[in-house]
VOTORTOR-259265 format. One record per residue (C-alpha): residue in three letters; x, y negated, z. Coordinates in steps of 0.02 Angstrom, whole numbers, plus 50000, padded with zeros to 5 digits. Example, Ala and Ser with C-alpha at 12.3 -4.5 7.8 and 13.67 -1.06 7.14 Angstrom:
2
ALA506155022550390/SER506845005350357/
END
This chain:
291
UNK512484956248300/UNK512044952248481/UNK513104938748558/UNK514184942648710/UNK513234929448808/UNK511574938048771/UNK512304955048817/UNK512924947748981/UNK511214940149015/UNK510344956748981/UNK511594965849092/UNK511304953349233/UNK509414955549217/UNK509584974449223/UNK510654973249380/UNK509444961049461/UNK507934972049423/UNK508834987649486/UNK509354979649651/UNK507594972849677/UNK506714989149634/UNK507784999149754/UNK507644986649896/UNK509474981349899/UNK508994963549944/UNK510644957950020/UNK511614963949868/UNK510304955649758/UNK510514939149850/UNK512404939749825/UNK512154942749640/UNK510884928649625/UNK512034916949721/UNK513364919649588/UNK512104915649453/UNK511514900349549/UNK513284893449566/UNK513524895649379/UNK511874887149338/UNK511054878249484/UNK509744870549368/UNK509014887449322/UNK507324886949409/UNK506994905549382/UNK508604910449472/UNK508224898149612/UNK506464905049632/UNK507144922849635/UNK508344917649773/UNK506924910349875/UNK505884925849847/UNK507304937749893/UNK507724928150051/UNK505884928350099/UNK505734947150072/UNK507304949350178/UNK506534938350315/UNK507914925350301/UNK506634911550323/UNK507734895950327/UNK508644900750168/UNK507004905250085/UNK506294887950119/UNK507904879550063/UNK507864887349891/UNK505974886749876/UNK506004867849896/UNK507254866849754/UNK506344879449643/UNK504664870649657/UNK505314852849635/UNK504644851649458/UNK503214864049478/UNK501434858349449/UNK500524874449486/UNK499954884049640/UNK500694900649586/UNK501954899949728/UNK500524898149853/UNK499834914749790/UNK501474924449788/UNK501444939249911/UNK503344939049921/UNK503144923850035/UNK502064932950162/UNK503314929450302/UNK503304910850264/UNK501464906350271/UNK501374904550460/UNK502884893050467/UNK502484874350478/UNK503624871250329/UNK502424880950219/UNK501124867150237/UNK502394854750165/UNK502674865850013/UNK500794867549999/UNK500464848850006/UNK501774844749874/UNK501194858149752/UNK499354853749774/UNK499714835249744/UNK500664838849582/UNK499374851549524/UNK497904839949556/UNK498804825649469/UNK498974836349313/UNK497404847049314/UNK496144838049424/UNK495614839249605/UNK494984854249700/UNK493184851149749/UNK493374862549900/UNK495214862149941/UNK495084869850115/UNK494164884850044/UNK495474886549906/UNK496914885850030/UNK496114899250139/UNK495854910349987/UNK497664908249931/UNK498244914250102/UNK497074929150091/UNK497754933249919/UNK499534933549988/UNK499004944650133/UNK498014956250021/UNK499464958949901/UNK500844959350032/UNK501904974950062/UNK501504983649898/UNK503314979749852/UNK503914988450010/UNK502825003649974/UNK503495004549797/UNK505295004149862/UNK504915017049996/UNK504225029449869/UNK505865028849773/UNK506715036649924/UNK505265046250001/UNK503745054749926/UNK501985047749941/UNK501605059750083/UNK503095054950192/UNK502965047250368/UNK503715031050299/UNK502385029750164/UNK500995033750288/UNK501625020250407/UNK501675007150270/UNK499945011750208/UNK499275010850386/UNK499974993150394/UNK499164988950228/UNK497474995550283/UNK497554985050441/UNK497984969250345/UNK496634972850217/UNK495324975150353/UNK495814958550429/UNK495754950050259/UNK494004956850224/UNK493394950650393/UNK494144933450361/UNK493364932750188/UNK491654937050257/UNK491764922250375/UNK492244910950231/UNK490824917250122/UNK489594914750264/UNK490154896650272/UNK490414892250088/UNK489584905949988/UNK490454916049853/UNK491904905449786/UNK491554896449623/UNK492904892749494/UNK492244874949479/UNK492574872249665/UNK494164882049704/UNK494824886049528/UNK495374902649455/UNK496734909549569/UNK495734906449727/UNK494134913649653/UNK495094929049598/UNK495794930949774/UNK494054934449841/UNK493834948449715/UNK495524956049759/UNK495044956749943/UNK493294963849913/UNK493954977649801/UNK494854984449954/UNK493294983950063/UNK492164998650102/UNK490745003449986/UNK489354995050086/UNK490254978250085/UNK490594979749899/UNK488744983149869/UNK488294968249978/UNK489334955849880/UNK489104963149705/UNK487494953149673/UNK488414937149723/UNK489824941049602/UNK488564944749464/UNK487654928349496/UNK489284918749490/UNK489854927449330/UNK488184923449246/UNK488544905049280/UNK490354906649221/UNK490924903949400/UNK491754921049415/UNK492714932549299/UNK491674944849199/UNK493164956449184/UNK493324956949374/UNK491464959949390/UNK491594974549267/UNK492954982449374/UNK491904980549531/UNK490364988049446/UNK491385003049392/UNK492155005049564/UNK490475004749653/UNK489715016849526/UNK491125029349546/UNK491055028449736/UNK489185031749726/UNK489435046749611/UNK488775037549457/UNK489545035349285/UNK490705020749258/UNK490285008749116/UNK491894999949067/UNK493205013449095/UNK494195003549222/UNK494345017549350/UNK495585031849332/UNK496425044349446/UNK497735058049442/UNK497205075749406/UNK497945092049471/UNK499355090449344/UNK499795073249414/UNK499205064749255/UNK498135049049249/UNK496405052549178/UNK494805042649148/UNK493285052449205/UNK491405050749221/UNK491275037449085/UNK489575033549009/UNK489535035148819/UNK491425034148797/UNK491255031448610/UNK490525014048645/UNK491675008848787/UNK492694996348685/UNK491094987648631/UNK490614985548814/UNK492374980548865/UNK492454967048731/UNK490864959048798/UNK491664956348969/UNK493374951048907/UNK494314967348934/UNK495594973548806/UNK495304989748709/UNK495375005148818/UNK496805011748711/UNK497914997848781/UNK497595003348959/UNK497805021648911/UNK499495017948836/UNK500055008348990/UNK499675023049105/UNK500085037048984/UNK498275042248983/UNK497765054448846/UNK496355045948751/UNK495685051748584/UNK493845046548584/UNK493435038048420/UNK492535021748448/UNK490885016748370/UNK490064999848342/
END
C-alpha cells in the first residue's frame, strides 16, 4: 500500500512537471514556493525555484535561491545549466562561479586551464539555451508555425555566435582536453561543433579523433560526429547514431553500414545497444546482431 505522503509527493511532482512543460512559470513558482515554505532545506526544490525564476527572467529572485541551492554543492553542473542563460552576463554570476569552482577544486582537484573551462561552460549554456522554449511553443503551435520559426531563427543565430567563439578559443588553446578542462567543458566543445556547418565539422574531426585516441575526448561523442559527417556527405553511418522522421512521421535509422554488426561497433566506443535507443524513440528495429 502506498502511503498518503508518497501519493502527495507524486502528485506534487506531476503538477510541477506539467506546469514546467507547458510554460506556466508563474504558477510553477507559486507551487514551488509552497513546497519551499514546507521544507526550506530541500535543495532540489530550492534549485527548481532558482531555475524557474531564471527562465521567467526574474533575475534577483533567481540569484537569491541559487545562492541557497548551491551552498553545499561541490560540482559545476549549475555553471552548465542552460536554464540560467539570462544570468551569465550579470556580475553576480561570477560570484556563484567562484564559489562553485573553489568547492569543486577542493574536492576533485584543480582545473589546469580554468579560463578555457569557464569559457566553454558559457558556450555550453548558450548552445543549449532556448530548447525549453521551443519545446513549450510546440505544445501550443506546430513545428511550422511563425512562433517556432522565430525561436529557431534565434537558436541558429546563437549557435553561429557560439561556433565563432569556439573557433577563437581553439585557435588559442587547441581542442579542449579532459585533463585540462575536465569532462563537462570538453563536452561543451563537441555540443557546439555538432551544430556547425559540414566544412567546420570536417575541419575539427581530426582534432577530436586525436584527442579521443589519447583519452582526452569522449569516444561516444566522436562516434556521433563521424556518423553526422558521413550522413551529411551522403555516406553510410557506422554507429547508428543518426535518425530522422520518415513520411509517416516515424523515427527511422537509415543508411547504416552492416547493421547486423552495429552493436559490436557501438560497444567499442562506449555506446549502449542500439535497441535501447530504438526503444527510446519508438524506432522499429528488428536486425539480429552478430558477433
